[in-house]
N, CA, C and O atoms as CSV, one atom per row, in Angstrom:
chain,resi,resn,atom,element,x,y,z
A,1,MET,N,N,118.657,118.445,137.233
A,1,MET,CA,C,120.036,118.039,137.421
A,1,MET,C,C,120.177,116.567,137.034
A,1,MET,O,O,119.421,115.728,137.525
A,2,PRO,N,N,121.138,116.242,136.158
A,2,PRO,CA,C,121.300,114.847,135.754
A,2,PRO,C,C,121.682,113.968,136.936
A,2,PRO,O,O,122.345,114.422,137.869
A,3,SER,N,N,121.269,112.732,136.892
A,3,SER,CA,C,121.569,111.815,137.986
A,3,SER,C,C,122.980,111.266,137.850
A,3,SER,O,O,123.594,111.347,136.786
A,4,ALA,N,N,123.488,110.705,138.945
A,4,ALA,CA,C,124.850,110.183,138.983
A,4,ALA,C,C,125.048,109.038,138.000
A,4,ALA,O,O,126.177,108.780,137.583
A,5,ASP,N,N,123.977,108.344,137.618
A,5,ASP,CA,C,124.143,107.207,136.718
A,5,ASP,C,C,124.435,107.650,135.288
A,5,ASP,O,O,124.567,106.806,134.401
A,6,ARG,N,N,124.536,108.928,135.052
A,6,ARG,CA,C,124.871,109.434,133.724
A,6,ARG,C,C,126.373,109.571,133.532
A,6,ARG,O,O,126.812,110.036,132.480
A,7,GLN,N,N,127.175,109.178,134.520
A,7,GLN,CA,C,128.625,109.271,134.405
A,7,GLN,C,C,129.078,108.528,133.159
A,7,GLN,O,O,128.754,107.353,132.983
A,8,GLY,N,N,129.818,109.198,132.304
A,8,GLY,CA,C,130.318,108.563,131.091
A,8,GLY,C,C,129.401,108.717,129.896
A,8,GLY,O,O,129.802,108.415,128.773
A,9,VAL,N,N,128.178,109.181,130.111
A,9,VAL,CA,C,127.222,109.385,129.031
A,9,VAL,C,C,127.487,110.753,128.404
A,9,VAL,O,O,127.770,111.707,129.129
A,10,PRO,N,N,127.405,110.874,127.077
A,10,PRO,CA,C,127.625,112.180,126.458
A,10,PRO,C,C,126.700,113.227,127.067
A,10,PRO,O,O,125.554,112.921,127.398
A,11,PRO,N,N,127.187,114.471,127.221
A,11,PRO,CA,C,126.365,115.506,127.840
A,11,PRO,C,C,125.184,115.890,126.971
A,11,PRO,O,O,125.230,115.793,125.745
A,12,GLU,N,N,124.134,116.322,127.629
A,12,GLU,CA,C,122.984,116.838,126.911
A,12,GLU,C,C,123.238,118.315,126.632
A,12,GLU,O,O,123.644,119.055,127.528
A,13,PHE,N,N,123.006,118.736,125.426
A,13,PHE,CA,C,123.177,120.138,125.094
A,13,PHE,C,C,121.805,120.801,125.139
A,13,PHE,O,O,121.015,120.704,124.199
A,14,THR,N,N,121.545,121.468,126.245
A,14,THR,CA,C,120.226,122.059,126.449
A,14,THR,C,C,120.190,123.542,126.111
A,14,THR,O,O,119.118,124.147,126.112
A,15,TRP,N,N,121.323,124.128,125.826
A,15,TRP,CA,C,121.360,125.549,125.513
A,15,TRP,C,C,121.499,125.723,124.019
A,15,TRP,O,O,122.310,125.048,123.385
A,16,SER,N,N,120.716,126.623,123.450
A,16,SER,CA,C,120.740,126.788,122.009
A,16,SER,C,C,121.985,127.526,121.540
A,16,SER,O,O,122.395,127.378,120.389
A,17,ILE,N,N,122.590,128.317,122.417
A,17,ILE,CA,C,123.796,129.035,122.031
A,17,ILE,C,C,124.883,128.703,123.043
A,17,ILE,O,O,124.789,129.070,124.214
A,18,GLU,N,N,125.905,128.012,122.586
A,18,GLU,CA,C,127.036,127.679,123.440
A,18,GLU,C,C,128.295,127.762,122.595
A,18,GLU,O,O,128.393,127.113,121.554
A,19,GLU,N,N,129.253,128.558,123.039
A,19,GLU,CA,C,130.482,128.763,122.288
A,19,GLU,C,C,131.690,128.423,123.163
A,19,GLU,O,O,131.831,128.967,124.258
A,20,PRO,N,N,132.563,127.528,122.690
A,20,PRO,CA,C,133.758,127.215,123.476
A,20,PRO,C,C,134.634,128.460,123.640
A,20,PRO,O,O,134.896,129.181,122.678
A,21,LYS,N,N,135.076,128.696,124.869
A,21,LYS,CA,C,135.927,129.852,125.158
A,21,LYS,C,C,137.330,129.441,125.587
A,21,LYS,O,O,138.302,130.130,125.275
A,22,THR,N,N,137.441,128.318,126.302
A,22,THR,CA,C,138.733,127.871,126.818
A,22,THR,C,C,138.797,126.354,126.741
A,22,THR,O,O,137.818,125.663,127.023
A,23,VAL,N,N,139.954,125.850,126.357
A,23,VAL,CA,C,140.201,124.408,126.324
A,23,VAL,C,C,141.544,124.183,127.018
A,23,VAL,O,O,142.528,124.855,126.708
A,24,PHE,N,N,141.582,123.236,127.958
A,24,PHE,CA,C,142.831,122.930,128.645
A,24,PHE,C,C,142.796,121.502,129.162
A,24,PHE,O,O,141.755,120.847,129.133
A,25,PHE,N,N,143.952,121.020,129.640
A,25,PHE,CA,C,144.068,119.678,130.197
A,25,PHE,C,C,144.447,119.772,131.669
A,25,PHE,O,O,145.237,120.630,132.063
A,26,ALA,N,N,143.879,118.887,132.474
A,26,ALA,CA,C,144.217,118.775,133.895
A,26,ALA,C,C,143.768,117.393,134.350
A,26,ALA,O,O,143.027,116.715,133.639
A,27,ASN,N,N,144.211,116.977,135.525
A,27,ASN,CA,C,143.839,115.660,136.025
A,27,ASN,C,C,142.582,115.782,136.880
A,27,ASN,O,O,142.573,116.488,137.888
A,28,ALA,N,N,141.515,115.084,136.468
A,28,ALA,CA,C,140.231,115.174,137.165
A,28,ALA,C,C,139.730,113.825,137.660
A,28,ALA,O,O,138.570,113.702,138.052
A,29,ASP,N,N,140.593,112.812,137.647
A,29,ASP,CA,C,140.179,111.507,138.151
A,29,ASP,C,C,141.383,110.795,138.757
A,29,ASP,O,O,142.427,111.412,138.965
A,30,SER,N,N,141.249,109.525,139.036
A,30,SER,CA,C,142.281,108.801,139.776
A,30,SER,C,C,143.416,108.253,138.906
A,30,SER,O,O,144.409,107.766,139.446
A,31,ASP,N,N,143.299,108.319,137.587
A,31,ASP,CA,C,144.398,107.827,136.762
A,31,ASP,C,C,145.437,108.936,136.531
A,31,ASP,O,O,145.236,110.083,136.928
A,32,ARG,N,N,146.544,108.571,135.885
A,32,ARG,CA,C,147.634,109.528,135.680
A,32,ARG,C,C,147.423,110.423,134.469
A,32,ARG,O,O,148.026,111.492,134.374
A,33,GLU,N,N,146.570,109.996,133.540
A,33,GLU,CA,C,146.372,110.764,132.323
A,33,GLU,C,C,145.536,112.013,132.604
A,33,GLU,O,O,144.716,112.046,133.522
A,34,LEU,N,N,145.770,113.030,131.787
A,34,LEU,CA,C,145.039,114.284,131.930
A,34,LEU,C,C,143.702,114.203,131.203
A,34,LEU,O,O,143.562,113.478,130.217
A,35,GLU,N,N,142.726,114.951,131.697
A,35,GLU,CA,C,141.408,115.015,131.076
A,35,GLU,C,C,141.285,116.327,130.287
A,35,GLU,O,O,141.988,117.302,130.553
A,36,LEU,N,N,140.384,116.318,129.326
A,36,LEU,CA,C,140.121,117.482,128.485
A,36,LEU,C,C,139.004,118.309,129.110
A,36,LEU,O,O,137.938,117.778,129.423
A,37,PHE,N,N,139.239,119.600,129.291
A,37,PHE,CA,C,138.256,120.537,129.832
A,37,PHE,C,C,137.876,121.516,128.731
A,37,PHE,O,O,138.749,122.120,128.107
A,38,VAL,N,N,136.583,121.676,128.491
A,38,VAL,CA,C,136.094,122.635,127.507
A,38,VAL,C,C,135.128,123.563,128.230
A,38,VAL,O,O,134.058,123.145,128.671
A,39,VAL,N,N,135.523,124.841,128.346
A,39,VAL,CA,C,134.679,125.841,128.998
A,39,VAL,C,C,133.901,126.560,127.910
A,39,VAL,O,O,134.489,127.170,127.017
A,40,GLY,N,N,132.583,126.487,127.983
A,40,GLY,CA,C,131.745,127.125,126.988
A,40,GLY,C,C,130.970,128.287,127.566
A,40,GLY,O,O,130.506,128.232,128.705
A,41,GLU,N,N,130.831,129.334,126.781
A,41,GLU,CA,C,129.982,130.459,127.166
A,41,GLU,C,C,128.588,130.187,126.612
A,41,GLU,O,O,128.422,129.974,125.411
A,42,CYS,N,N,127.598,130.194,127.481
A,42,CYS,CA,C,126.214,129.935,127.087
A,42,CYS,C,C,125.403,131.202,127.283
A,42,CYS,O,O,125.783,132.079,128.059
A,43,LEU,N,N,124.297,131.294,126.585
A,43,LEU,CA,C,123.407,132.433,126.748
A,43,LEU,C,C,122.036,131.960,127.193
A,43,LEU,O,O,121.528,130.936,126.735
A,44,THR,N,N,121.449,132.733,128.098
A,44,THR,CA,C,120.069,132.456,128.487
A,44,THR,C,C,119.176,132.917,127.348
A,44,THR,O,O,119.667,133.277,126.278
A,45,GLY,N,N,117.883,132.910,127.567
A,45,GLY,CA,C,116.925,133.310,126.528
A,45,GLY,C,C,117.089,134.749,126.083
A,45,GLY,O,O,118.033,135.435,126.476
A,46,VAL,N,N,116.169,135.188,125.268
A,46,VAL,CA,C,116.206,136.555,124.754
A,46,VAL,C,C,115.195,137.411,125.496
A,46,VAL,O,O,114.449,136.908,126.336
A,47,GLY,N,N,115.166,138.692,125.193
A,47,GLY,CA,C,114.236,139.599,125.841
A,47,GLY,C,C,114.960,140.533,126.794
A,47,GLY,O,O,116.190,140.545,126.842
A,48,PRO,N,N,114.208,141.310,127.549
A,48,PRO,CA,C,114.817,142.325,128.419
A,48,PRO,C,C,115.752,141.736,129.482
A,48,PRO,O,O,116.740,142.369,129.854
A,49,THR,N,N,115.447,140.542,129.965
A,49,THR,CA,C,116.308,139.940,130.994
A,49,THR,C,C,117.141,138.793,130.433
A,49,THR,O,O,117.857,138.122,131.177
A,50,GLY,N,N,117.051,138.570,129.145
A,50,GLY,CA,C,117.768,137.465,128.525
A,50,GLY,C,C,119.129,137.871,127.985
A,50,GLY,O,O,119.628,138.966,128.248
A,51,ALA,N,N,119.707,136.963,127.229
A,51,ALA,CA,C,121.005,137.162,126.580
A,51,ALA,C,C,122.103,137.489,127.582
A,51,ALA,O,O,122.985,138.301,127.304
A,52,ARG,N,N,122.047,136.856,128.743
A,52,ARG,CA,C,123.097,137.016,129.746
A,52,ARG,C,C,123.994,135.786,129.703
A,52,ARG,O,O,123.517,134.658,129.825
A,53,PRO,N,N,125.287,136.005,129.531
A,53,PRO,CA,C,126.172,134.843,129.441
A,53,PRO,C,C,126.408,134.169,130.792
A,53,PRO,O,O,126.409,134.820,131.836
A,54,PHE,N,N,126.605,132.867,130.750
A,54,PHE,CA,C,127.075,132.106,131.895
A,54,PHE,C,C,127.980,131.013,131.324
A,54,PHE,O,O,127.991,130.777,130.116
A,55,TYR,N,N,128.727,130.358,132.187
A,55,TYR,CA,C,129.731,129.408,131.723
A,55,TYR,C,C,129.428,128.000,132.207
A,55,TYR,O,O,128.934,127.793,133.316
A,56,ARG,N,N,129.738,127.036,131.346
A,56,ARG,CA,C,129.516,125.624,131.643
A,56,ARG,C,C,130.736,124.863,131.157
A,56,ARG,O,O,131.139,125.006,130.002
A,57,THR,N,N,131.326,124.055,132.026
A,57,THR,CA,C,132.509,123.280,131.660
A,57,THR,C,C,132.135,121.826,131.466
A,57,THR,O,O,131.408,121.244,132.272
A,58,ARG,N,N,132.634,121.252,130.402
A,58,ARG,CA,C,132.473,119.820,130.141
A,58,ARG,C,C,133.856,119.185,130.294
A,58,ARG,O,O,134.839,119.676,129.740
A,59,VAL,N,N,133.918,118.094,131.047
A,59,VAL,CA,C,135.180,117.400,131.284
A,59,VAL,C,C,135.086,116.028,130.625
A,59,VAL,O,O,134.111,115.301,130.816
A,60,TYR,N,N,136.117,115.681,129.843
A,60,TYR,CA,C,136.126,114.431,129.098
A,60,TYR,C,C,137.377,113.619,129.430
A,60,TYR,O,O,138.479,114.160,129.521
A,61,ASP,N,N,137.187,112.321,129.609
A,61,ASP,CA,C,138.268,111.381,129.899
A,61,ASP,C,C,138.503,110.531,128.654
A,61,ASP,O,O,137.554,109.989,128.087
A,62,TRP,N,N,139.748,110.412,128.228
A,62,TRP,CA,C,140.113,109.567,127.085
A,62,TRP,C,C,140.429,108.173,127.597
A,62,TRP,O,O,141.306,108.015,128.447
A,63,ASN,N,N,139.731,107.155,127.096
A,63,ASN,CA,C,139.947,105.783,127.575
A,63,ASN,C,C,140.821,104.958,126.631
A,63,ASN,O,O,140.922,103.741,126.781
A,64,GLY,N,N,141.442,105.609,125.675
A,64,GLY,CA,C,142.299,104.908,124.721
A,64,GLY,C,C,141.664,104.738,123.365
A,64,GLY,O,O,142.361,104.553,122.368
A,65,SER,N,N,140.324,104.800,123.315
A,65,SER,CA,C,139.651,104.677,122.023
A,65,SER,C,C,138.527,105.692,121.835
A,65,SER,O,O,138.086,105.932,120.711
A,66,SER,N,N,138.062,106.289,122.932
A,66,SER,CA,C,136.992,107.289,122.820
A,66,SER,C,C,136.974,108.167,124.065
A,66,SER,O,O,137.586,107.841,125.082
A,67,PHE,N,N,136.262,109.284,123.969
A,67,PHE,CA,C,136.100,110.173,125.110
A,67,PHE,C,C,134.847,109.796,125.888
A,67,PHE,O,O,133.838,109.389,125.311
A,68,SER,N,N,134.927,109.937,127.202
A,68,SER,CA,C,133.797,109.691,128.082
A,68,SER,C,C,133.565,110.967,128.891
A,68,SER,O,O,134.506,111.513,129.468
A,69,HIS,N,N,132.342,111.436,128.936
A,69,HIS,CA,C,132.018,112.659,129.666
A,69,HIS,C,C,131.991,112.383,131.165
A,69,HIS,O,O,131.313,111.456,131.609
A,70,LEU,N,N,132.714,113.169,131.944
A,70,LEU,CA,C,132.714,113.054,133.404
A,70,LEU,C,C,131.663,114.023,133.950
A,70,LEU,O,O,131.968,115.153,134.332
A,71,GLU,N,N,130.437,113.551,133.974
A,71,GLU,CA,C,129.277,114.364,134.344
A,71,GLU,C,C,129.407,114.964,135.741
A,71,GLU,O,O,129.149,116.154,135.923
A,72,LEU,N,N,129.802,114.163,136.729
A,72,LEU,CA,C,129.842,114.642,138.104
A,72,LEU,C,C,130.875,115.749,138.285
A,72,LEU,O,O,130.605,116.739,138.965
A,73,VAL,N,N,132.038,115.595,137.693
A,73,VAL,CA,C,133.060,116.638,137.792
A,73,VAL,C,C,132.588,117.886,137.057
A,73,VAL,O,O,132.756,119.001,137.553
A,74,SER,N,N,132.002,117.706,135.883
A,74,SER,CA,C,131.482,118.840,135.117
A,74,SER,C,C,130.461,119.627,135.940
A,74,SER,O,O,130.500,120.856,135.974
A,75,GLU,N,N,129.562,118.925,136.593
A,75,GLU,CA,C,128.537,119.587,137.414
A,75,GLU,C,C,129.150,120.334,138.585
A,75,GLU,O,O,128.727,121.445,138.904
A,76,GLU,N,N,130.150,119.730,139.232
A,76,GLU,CA,C,130.776,120.362,140.396
A,76,GLU,C,C,131.534,121.633,140.035
A,76,GLU,O,O,131.659,122.528,140.870
A,77,ILE,N,N,132.039,121.730,138.820
A,77,ILE,CA,C,132.741,122.948,138.388
A,77,ILE,C,C,131.761,124.107,138.319
A,77,ILE,O,O,132.120,125.255,138.579
A,78,GLY,N,N,130.525,123.798,137.968
A,78,GLY,CA,C,129.492,124.840,137.943
A,78,GLY,C,C,129.761,125.898,136.908
A,78,GLY,O,O,130.049,125.584,135.753
A,79,THR,N,N,129.671,127.163,137.309
A,79,THR,CA,C,129.784,128.267,136.365
A,79,THR,C,C,131.147,128.954,136.386
A,79,THR,O,O,131.287,130.062,135.869
A,80,LEU,N,N,132.149,128.311,136.976
A,80,LEU,CA,C,133.493,128.896,136.924
A,80,LEU,C,C,133.895,129.066,135.468
A,80,LEU,O,O,133.682,128.167,134.654
A,81,LYS,N,N,134.476,130.218,135.134
A,81,LYS,CA,C,134.790,130.445,133.722
A,81,LYS,C,C,136.278,130.488,133.405
A,81,LYS,O,O,136.659,130.332,132.244
A,82,ALA,N,N,137.123,130.694,134.397
A,82,ALA,CA,C,138.552,130.818,134.133
A,82,ALA,C,C,139.273,129.500,134.420
A,82,ALA,O,O,139.032,128.855,135.441
A,83,ALA,N,N,140.153,129.115,133.512
A,83,ALA,CA,C,140.923,127.884,133.691
A,83,ALA,C,C,141.741,127.943,134.972
A,83,ALA,O,O,141.891,126.931,135.657
A,84,THR,N,N,142.272,129.120,135.304
A,84,THR,CA,C,143.074,129.240,136.538
A,84,THR,C,C,142.222,128.968,137.769
A,84,THR,O,O,142.685,128.305,138.697
A,85,ALA,N,N,140.998,129.461,137.799
A,85,ALA,CA,C,140.106,129.214,138.940
A,85,ALA,C,C,139.727,127.741,139.023
A,85,ALA,O,O,139.676,127.171,140.113
A,86,ILE,N,N,139.462,127.130,137.882
A,86,ILE,CA,C,139.102,125.707,137.866
A,86,ILE,C,C,140.287,124.873,138.343
A,86,ILE,O,O,140.120,123.986,139.180
A,87,ARG,N,N,141.482,125.148,137.820
A,87,ARG,CA,C,142.683,124.401,138.235
A,87,ARG,C,C,142.938,124.560,139.735
A,87,ARG,O,O,143.259,123.585,140.415
A,88,ARG,N,N,142.799,125.770,140.247
A,88,ARG,CA,C,143.046,126.038,141.661
A,88,ARG,C,C,142.068,125.261,142.554
A,88,ARG,O,O,142.448,124.768,143.616
A,89,GLN,N,N,140.824,125.159,142.119
A,89,GLN,CA,C,139.795,124.504,142.920
A,89,GLN,C,C,139.597,123.034,142.563
A,89,GLN,O,O,138.780,122.354,143.184
A,90,LEU,N,N,140.334,122.535,141.572
A,90,LEU,CA,C,140.113,121.185,141.071
A,90,LEU,C,C,140.218,120.088,142.131
A,90,LEU,O,O,139.373,119.192,142.128
A,91,PRO,N,N,141.200,120.100,143.035
A,91,PRO,CA,C,141.227,119.034,144.053
A,91,PRO,C,C,139.938,118.971,144.886
A,91,PRO,O,O,139.434,117.881,145.159
A,92,ALA,N,N,139.408,120.116,145.287
A,92,ALA,CA,C,138.161,120.145,146.060
A,92,ALA,C,C,136.969,119.744,145.190
A,92,ALA,O,O,136.053,119.073,145.665
A,93,ILE,N,N,136.976,120.148,143.932
A,93,ILE,CA,C,135.900,119.799,143.004
A,93,ILE,C,C,135.844,118.287,142.813
A,93,ILE,O,O,134.771,117.687,142.880
A,94,VAL,N,N,136.999,117.675,142.578
A,94,VAL,CA,C,137.064,116.223,142.366
A,94,VAL,C,C,136.628,115.487,143.635
A,94,VAL,O,O,135.914,114.487,143.563
A,95,LYS,N,N,137.058,115.980,144.784
A,95,LYS,CA,C,136.686,115.353,146.050
A,95,LYS,C,C,135.169,115.392,146.257
A,95,LYS,O,O,134.579,114.400,146.684
A,96,ARG,N,N,134.537,116.529,145.956
A,96,ARG,CA,C,133.072,116.630,146.073
A,96,ARG,C,C,132.377,115.695,145.088
A,96,ARG,O,O,131.389,115.047,145.434
A,97,ALA,N,N,132.893,115.625,143.862
A,97,ALA,CA,C,132.292,114.753,142.841
A,97,ALA,C,C,132.394,113.285,143.254
A,97,ALA,O,O,131.450,112.519,143.063
A,98,GLU,N,N,133.540,112.892,143.820
A,98,GLU,CA,C,133.726,111.502,144.243
A,98,GLU,C,C,132.858,111.159,145.450
A,98,GLU,O,O,132.493,109.999,145.642
A,99,ALA,N,N,132.525,112.161,146.263
A,99,ALA,CA,C,131.723,111.923,147.464
A,99,ALA,C,C,130.235,111.752,147.151
A,99,ALA,O,O,129.480,111.256,147.987
A,100,ARG,N,N,129.813,112.158,145.959
A,100,ARG,CA,C,128.405,112.013,145.584
A,100,ARG,C,C,128.060,110.541,145.425
A,100,ARG,O,O,128.904,109.724,145.056
A,101,PHE,N,N,126.826,110.226,145.704
A,101,PHE,CA,C,126.354,108.850,145.537
A,101,PHE,C,C,126.486,108.446,144.077
A,101,PHE,O,O,126.060,109.173,143.179
A,102,GLN,N,N,127.076,107.291,143.850
A,102,GLN,CA,C,127.190,106.748,142.507
A,102,GLN,C,C,126.721,105.302,142.525
A,102,GLN,O,O,127.214,104.505,143.323
A,103,PRO,N,N,125.782,104.952,141.662
A,103,PRO,CA,C,125.313,103.566,141.625
A,103,PRO,C,C,126.426,102.633,141.151
A,103,PRO,O,O,127.322,103.032,140.408
A,104,MET,N,N,126.347,101.414,141.589
A,104,MET,CA,C,127.356,100.426,141.229
A,104,MET,C,C,126.822,99.524,140.124
A,104,MET,O,O,125.697,99.030,140.203
A,105,ASP,N,N,127.626,99.314,139.105
A,105,ASP,CA,C,127.299,98.382,138.033
A,105,ASP,C,C,127.842,97.022,138.464
A,105,ASP,O,O,129.028,96.740,138.290
A,106,VAL,N,N,126.981,96.189,139.020
A,106,VAL,CA,C,127.391,94.899,139.584
A,106,VAL,C,C,127.979,93.994,138.516
A,106,VAL,O,O,128.969,93.310,138.775
A,107,ASP,N,N,127.402,93.969,137.329
A,107,ASP,CA,C,127.918,93.120,136.252
A,107,ASP,C,C,129.354,93.510,135.889
A,107,ASP,O,O,130.214,92.647,135.714
A,108,ALA,N,N,129.601,94.814,135.777
A,108,ALA,CA,C,130.951,95.279,135.447
A,108,ALA,C,C,131.931,94.948,136.565
A,108,ALA,O,O,133.071,94.566,136.301
A,109,LEU,N,N,131.493,95.092,137.813
A,109,LEU,CA,C,132.342,94.759,138.951
A,109,LEU,C,C,132.684,93.270,138.953
A,109,LEU,O,O,133.842,92.900,139.146
A,110,ASN,N,N,131.691,92.422,138.739
A,110,ASN,CA,C,131.930,90.973,138.674
A,110,ASN,C,C,132.895,90.625,137.544
A,110,ASN,O,O,133.758,89.763,137.704
A,111,GLN,N,N,132.749,91.289,136.416
A,111,GLN,CA,C,133.634,91.039,135.274
A,111,GLN,C,C,135.075,91.401,135.627
A,111,GLN,O,O,135.997,90.643,135.328
A,112,LYS,N,N,135.271,92.559,136.264
A,112,LYS,CA,C,136.617,92.969,136.659
A,112,LYS,C,C,137.226,91.978,137.643
A,112,LYS,O,O,138.386,91.589,137.514
A,113,LEU,N,N,136.437,91.581,138.613
A,113,LEU,CA,C,136.924,90.616,139.603
A,113,LEU,C,C,137.299,89.296,138.948
A,113,LEU,O,O,138.326,88.700,139.274
A,114,ALA,N,N,136.458,88.843,138.019
A,114,ALA,CA,C,136.737,87.582,137.321
A,114,ALA,C,C,138.012,87.688,136.494
A,114,ALA,O,O,138.806,86.749,136.453
A,115,GLU,N,N,138.210,88.817,135.840
A,115,GLU,CA,C,139.414,89.014,135.028
A,115,GLU,C,C,140.667,89.002,135.904
A,115,GLU,O,O,141.690,88.432,135.524
A,116,ARG,N,N,140.584,89.626,137.065
A,116,ARG,CA,C,141.737,89.669,137.969
A,116,ARG,C,C,142.047,88.307,138.571
A,116,ARG,O,O,143.209,87.968,138.796
A,117,LYS,N,N,140.995,87.525,138.831
A,117,LYS,CA,C,141.190,86.208,139.426
A,117,LYS,C,C,141.380,85.125,138.385
A,117,LYS,O,O,141.794,84.014,138.716
A,118,GLY,N,N,141.079,85.435,137.113
A,118,GLY,CA,C,141.200,84.456,136.060
A,118,GLY,C,C,140.104,83.408,136.096
A,118,GLY,O,O,140.301,82.282,135.640
A,119,THR,N,N,138.949,83.774,136.639
A,119,THR,CA,C,137.814,82.856,136.725
A,119,THR,C,C,136.690,83.342,135.839
A,119,THR,O,O,136.766,84.418,135.246
A,120,LYS,N,N,135.663,82.549,135.756
A,120,LYS,CA,C,134.490,82.943,134.990
A,120,LYS,C,C,133.652,83.934,135.792
A,120,LYS,O,O,133.695,83.951,137.023
A,121,THR,N,N,132.894,84.753,135.078
A,121,THR,CA,C,132.024,85.722,135.720
A,121,THR,C,C,130.883,85.022,136.435
A,121,THR,O,O,130.232,84.154,135.853
A,122,PRO,N,N,130.619,85.394,137.731
A,122,PRO,CA,C,129.478,84.806,138.452
A,122,PRO,C,C,128.163,85.148,137.746
A,122,PRO,O,O,128.067,86.153,137.042
A,123,LEU,N,N,127.170,84.309,137.942
A,123,LEU,CA,C,125.863,84.558,137.319
A,123,LEU,C,C,125.137,85.664,137.992
A,123,LEU,O,O,124.022,86.002,137.594
């Protein structure tokens, strides 16, 4: 399971067969803009017990110039495959994702504080 510090990092594609099945927009974070949801059908290995489909959703936030993968929300969605089920459960999913431990980037926090106060960034 990827660690919380991977928030915003592009997802790792570990499945050799993944096909997008559903694409939709919904709000998955604290801003007003909607995020992009891509539900993909993945297949396990081959053989007598293989080739069984399961679903994986990737959630992306647009920051004005590029997309950022919302790893924690994506993980919390799990294997839900229907957009209606994801939308219905989204408030609880987001709440669980926000409750997970997330490391703090002290440099970024200091920069934001300095920008708001109009001062130089602390060392």
